[in-house]
Steps between C-alpha positions, in 0.01 A plus 500: 500500500573809288860604563479831310474753782714774343309829506571867415608710800296821467684815403845339469531334162601185689330171574475316830403151611166493678554271797162602645311350209719187496459430873126572500458264204635223720317600818247783461529813714833390646749759375360775727587285804852414388787660689738729311769231476261248344386755240856568389581128486185436295602764243848351481353157425259635242779680315784247529376151591499229228141443377498133594547578871334843524152391608628269776735772623228768506275259691755496782449874539124510437432233764785592734659156461857429600536141380666555161802686367454777250759708317588861577692708249659807663550793263847584635793369701688744724838413651755656729864448417568220748230254402457652156869470423501146642203411280680636195816310598281191502369588153855558376592158643191356333624639169830319557320175582280526191797587277684194633205284386499657154217748556495868403584700814390835354139378514509500883349839587233630731161484329327717759626862535758502778629798694817480709588774748842509666412592858635235739878535466591828672636495856500807723876518552475878528231621739258786459709738707790481253544739209433348157384172655285413199784541250745310721261210555421478130870490412551211744193324360638520146843376604376207703242395246701534181446132406129517574444824313704370204261206477188714547617737225553199271140390559367832364592401145544124532138435602188635336208638700701620801520860626775584749497795742855544622631567852437823686142554379277359774330187632308271266173518694496877530591543132227248418245695703604844378549423131525143365149378576243640255216343709325431168690395188414583140668251267412360159170686511392352833476655847568270794608518866866526593618182674848392588731278696813638659812338639454654841245422766401869524379511140139543631595865562302589182198304619413842644423611143263208445771306316537129576874482562643213696846407614654183363840341509733549209439144386127557460572837340727326248217267408262794448767694307534209261131504419367225724180561693519533876253238621287565805176408665243759592659645814331568828377857455454674833322832538653738754258776595677809623290721727572812699745780443863511616565710808704819463873436476461140381698409190445235235792313658315476830193373316683234302694369800174463693336337198792263458463370854122467463509325163770255611272408790213449255708250297468654155802310368483470117167685482414790271374785717266772381473817709175692493270692731455854629852511641657472154389856423733623776807341339701667227630287215840521670344364820343215304834421336665478842237242599530302176880502516495310829294212354767233563541615859145390575542195278249582227559478126334828402342800670264668254330838505224586255544765230337828603548876484805472726659274240439754224628786717819306565551430130466875438738582786767267364490648151309241301345626177138618493427238231625222727301625798184517288560144380536374858175669606304384195629144519443465875142632483410291194634173638397520865843581642388841631442512876130585483428188291635263767247567777346152460832313494502183709810353662596165651518691827509858614708674764459843652772739612438831676748768392400721793649250746853520357758663724860603436682175438833328444554137401770286649741402609512212250183473293288748301183358655627548858314825564647720770286803588724785613274541803604153615878537474533514877262216581668277240839556661641689201517836675735523799617816675869546414732795492628595156759753400640581159824307550404163646299248296233335718372146500201511269672753274342571165798459269298527176209736432390472140218659304490229239275275295225549243256405778518850639692722261231454234264673743558878488318553830747279684807666348367854548416416862864397556622822343271716714603317818866554404430873446340526843787311664759726339311805622533362854873438457478120512759281326541131418713293735849445358479120499187498278563428131225695325384480141223602263456259207178578313356261246458780247687813395172690528537490878815709483329752272204566727720507811722758330207715385341491845828600667494184712800320351753733673312442827540123464863536390579704812398196710701261282223389266657599171418298189738203484329307218188442299495128578391242758812532723434435870163330448682238291782461753732729302563739788878508449784503749495679833772737610782271628504653847123456539517140384785430742312654791202274429729196493707595806197575717269237347240773455141436402503719190195554279381648174186707436383518140194591298520170311295184481731231640682479833592132533792422729831533320350674195568868551860495624729240661553724804138609541374218716141592428305753298178698526272621221370854538354789304749748344435770763558247779827399334614861526391514864696186588811639332476794739434280803774252406348208691207262481490477881299817518131583539460707187150612598605643836876536543687802362688451175737777602534848649442823309720811506317629809553181695143378457427132430363428151259212452356337188172692524697826487638400158219307336340695211123527468312309231386831355858620460606172338207506256556865411867431429418199282240703310743787431820318423422155350420564132459307171787690339744336742395152393523589131843656555623176657327234291479634146877473439528181709260316272660597173612139455565469129759230433710436189508124447821391328467214252856393578435453872595157636186342653725316749652691789877491532532393863780659703699213649603674823174679566343457842178666382406339168569135419340250264236318709532123554134400487529268199801299611654286777294412804213724392456296183488175700183331618367597841449178695331631817666212685762483772480876561676649800382824659715803430311684774192476721347846530221666694212729403520818293815413309551787257679521170750716691584193706526286188698746290588831668537817294709718731869588497753215470732475800859384447455214748208352305537218248415741219749756634778241511419397143503860373835561670642195320366644174700817562226743604596756765276491805364848432353371174341181631162669455182317606386143461219628278729653241692174448197287413597485133799284601393170650844433651464808721126476553515134608707606797215716625274197549366503858780746581295729722678543836161496673415151371377248757564146374343265754756233411769712670449512875710628787408459867148406403453809281515549124827668403452814292698530179552365151575153635428140403569151629644255250357152531566218568813635675308755708762767432391863540639731230423824327207451263708541183750234607212261562358575155839442338537171685159377387560618143826300486313193627214560252274469801135594433365738764172609653395801711244476781325817619205646687223738395513780241819378338649744247356833616650818366661609178438307179863404457578209272820414680306387805394214270804484272744479790338201666455322166866542410586369848315178416168559677230301320202564729386737771243391758331784689176583679424765238662696217486862391366518145792650305766283660298185440481576128872580495577161653299325232669716237832357619376142516476486880192320633294692762316265737266602779433333833136430578356691798611355830826359366830686494869464574434514874224239516727272298796578731739553208862568597680479165656156534226351279491430128191570294323354195196635319269247335180541305375646176592867466183620337322827561428541874560129562553333836846346523689318774810614682693197621721592796776251581649558843846410628379177658349384170138565602275677254211744514272566205342844488233619256586830331329719240687574180494877442515459126171688484435512126555280198744760370705472820509121467628541144772745607611279790516188283721683248741596778401866509383795292815537294539131429135478390531801272816362337319173430195676356710742292712228344195287422321795340812606308548145374135473392523836320809388308 
C-alpha cells in the first residue's frame, strides 16, 4: 500500500492528508458513506499512525470493524484548574520519582500542547444582589487558593508546552468554543482537523463546531500530554436525525433536557453521536453547543455537528480572523467534512427526534435526564397551592437561583432571553423573594459586554442577578454560604429547600448542602423562579406576583418573543466584543528562566498541594486480589459525586475535622474539589457524600443514608473515613460491589484515586461509565463486570463475605469471582474483565498510568545514555 497521501490544499499554501483516497484504496467507494467521526479518525491515523500498523488501523475504519485497537493522537489537551492542577501535581511528583532514580526530571514535560484554565475554584460567597460581588468573590478565591495558585504559577515556567489562563476569565469550555479551537489547524505546512481531550466530561461542548473533543480523566489526559497515543476501537457511531422546528418560546435548554431524557432511554452510552437533518438548520451554533455540552448527561462520548455555514458565521461572530475562517471552509469542503458531503453517511443505527414536540422543560429533582415538563408540575406533585408572603420561607423554597454554566451562558439567545424577562418583570414591579440567593456567573466576559450594550445588565442586577464571577460556580457545587438566618430557618423547620440553575448537573448533594434537591432550567426560567421563590408552584399557570395595579402577573406576561430575542442578539452581540476579551487574554508569552529548579519545593503544611504518594508504600506493593472485604455495596447510578464530592466542606466532615487540625479557619475550608492536589485532604472525601446509600448499613430493614460503612468482621457501623482508616491500618485489601452505570458524572480522578488509596483493588459492577472506568485502570484498580442476569441481589451479598479474583487478566477476559461466605461456603461467579484494550492491560499491570510512564521513561533514559 502507498502511504504517501499528502496533497496540496488548494489556495492555501498548505498540504493535507487525503483520507478519502486512503480509505477508498482499501475498500473502493467507501469514504462517501463514512460518518463524520470516522473521516476525522481516518485522517488522524493517516497523519500520525506508525507505518507498520497504519494499514490494519485504517481497515478498522474502512470495514467498520471494532475488533482491534488503534491509536488516536489528539492535537491538544485542555484542562480546568482542579483536574489540570492535579495532573500537573502528578507530573511534579513524577519528576521527583524520576530524580530519585537518577533520571533527569527537567525532561518530563507535556509533548502535546496543553491549555489550563482556572475556572473551578471560585465560590459565590457574595451573591448577585451585593455591590462589587465579583471583586469580593475574586479576593476570597485568591486568599483561599494561595497554595494552589502558587503551584499553578510555577508550572507556567517550570513546564514547557503549557499555556495558563488565570482566574476570573471564564469557563474552559466557553473559552474553547469562543476562541481556543481553530476548528482546522495549520502547523508545519499541514492543515488538519482540531481534536482534543479535556479533563472535564463537558469537553464535547466544541463538538458543535465539528471538533472531536472528548472528556477524559486527568490520568488519561496525563498520558496524552506526555505523548502517548490514546488507544480506542472504532466507536459505535449513531446518527441522530433532527426534524421539525422548535415551537415559539422554546429555548435550547428545553431542547437539550428533552434530548437528554430521550437519548438516555435509547442507551447511547459511550457512543459518538452525529446530529443531522432538516431540524439542524433551525439551531444556532449556540443551540448546538448547548446540546453538545450535555453529552455526558445522556451518556455518550461525543455529540458532533457537521461544519456548515452556521459554523463559519459563528467563527465570524466570535472574532476569528478571515484567513482562519477561509481555511476552515476550504479544508472542510476538500476533505468531506462539510455538511453537504455527508448525505450518504451510514451509521450503526439512526434515531429521530422531533424538535417541534419539545415543550418548556425543567429537569429534576436529582438527575439531568429526569425531564420535568413545566406543564406537568401539578400532576407530578411538584406544584402545590400554598400561601407565600415576603417574610416567611415556605417548604419547597428556592434558596438558590443561579444563571450559571457554559451550557447556557455560551448561548446568547438564552442569556438575552433572561435579560428581557428581567426587564419585563421590573416594569411590572416584581422582585425576587428575600430568601433566594441569586447570581449570574457567565462562562465568558463577552456576556457582560453584550448585556451592558443592550441595557439588560441593569435589569438583571435589579432582580439580584449581578455578575458574581466568570467561572463555573454553582454548577460545580461552588454556590457559597447562605445567609445564617436563612440556613438556620431551613434547619429549624426541616424545610424542603431547592436550587434552580441553568447548569448541567443536579445530583443530590452537589449544588449546596442545604438544597435538598435541584432543578435544571433555562436562564429565563431561573429568573422567574427567583421571583416566585418556590418550586411548589405551577409556573405555567400560577401568578409569579402582583403588579402595581394589583393585577396578577404570570409567566406568559413576561416571556419575550423569539423575534425580540433574535433582534437583540443581532444588534448587540458583535465580533469586537470577543476580540476585546480574548486578544489580551491570549497574549501568553512566557520568559523561561534557565535557573529554574525543575523540582517543585513542596509546602509542608499545605492542604492544597502535596507530593503525591503513587510510587511508594502500599501503592507500590503487589495487588493480590485475594481476601478482599467489601468497603461498600452500592446500587445503580452511583456518580462520581457519590465517590468523591466536589461541594463545600462542612466542619463535621472528616475532611473538615482534618483541616481544622491543620489550622484552617472554617470560613476558608473551601470545597473538596479545590483540595485535590493534597491527597491527605482529598482521601477524606472518599464516599463522603451525605446522600450515599451503602447497602451494608441497614436500619429497620432500610438502607441508612449517609457516608457510612460497616467494618468487618466485627460488624461495627462507622463513618466511612473511620472504616477506611481501620482497613488501611490492617493493610486489608478491599473491593466495591455496585449496580448499573457505575461512575456517572464528572470526570474526576479522585473518584478513582480515593478508593485506590483506601486499598480497593477491584470494583465489580453491572456496568461502568466510560471515563470513570479508564480512571480506575489509570489508578491500578480492576473494573469487573457482572454478566447479564447476575448481580449483587441475585447473589444475596450482605458484606460479610470475602472475595478473590482468579483468572488471566488479559484483554476482555472472563475471570472468576470467588465469594467466601461466613459459613465457609463458596460461590464462583463468572465476570468480564473491563480491561478493554491491550494498552489498558499494560497500564493495569504496571500499577497505573504514572507508574507505567516512570518505568518507560527510566528505561528510555537509560538506553539513551
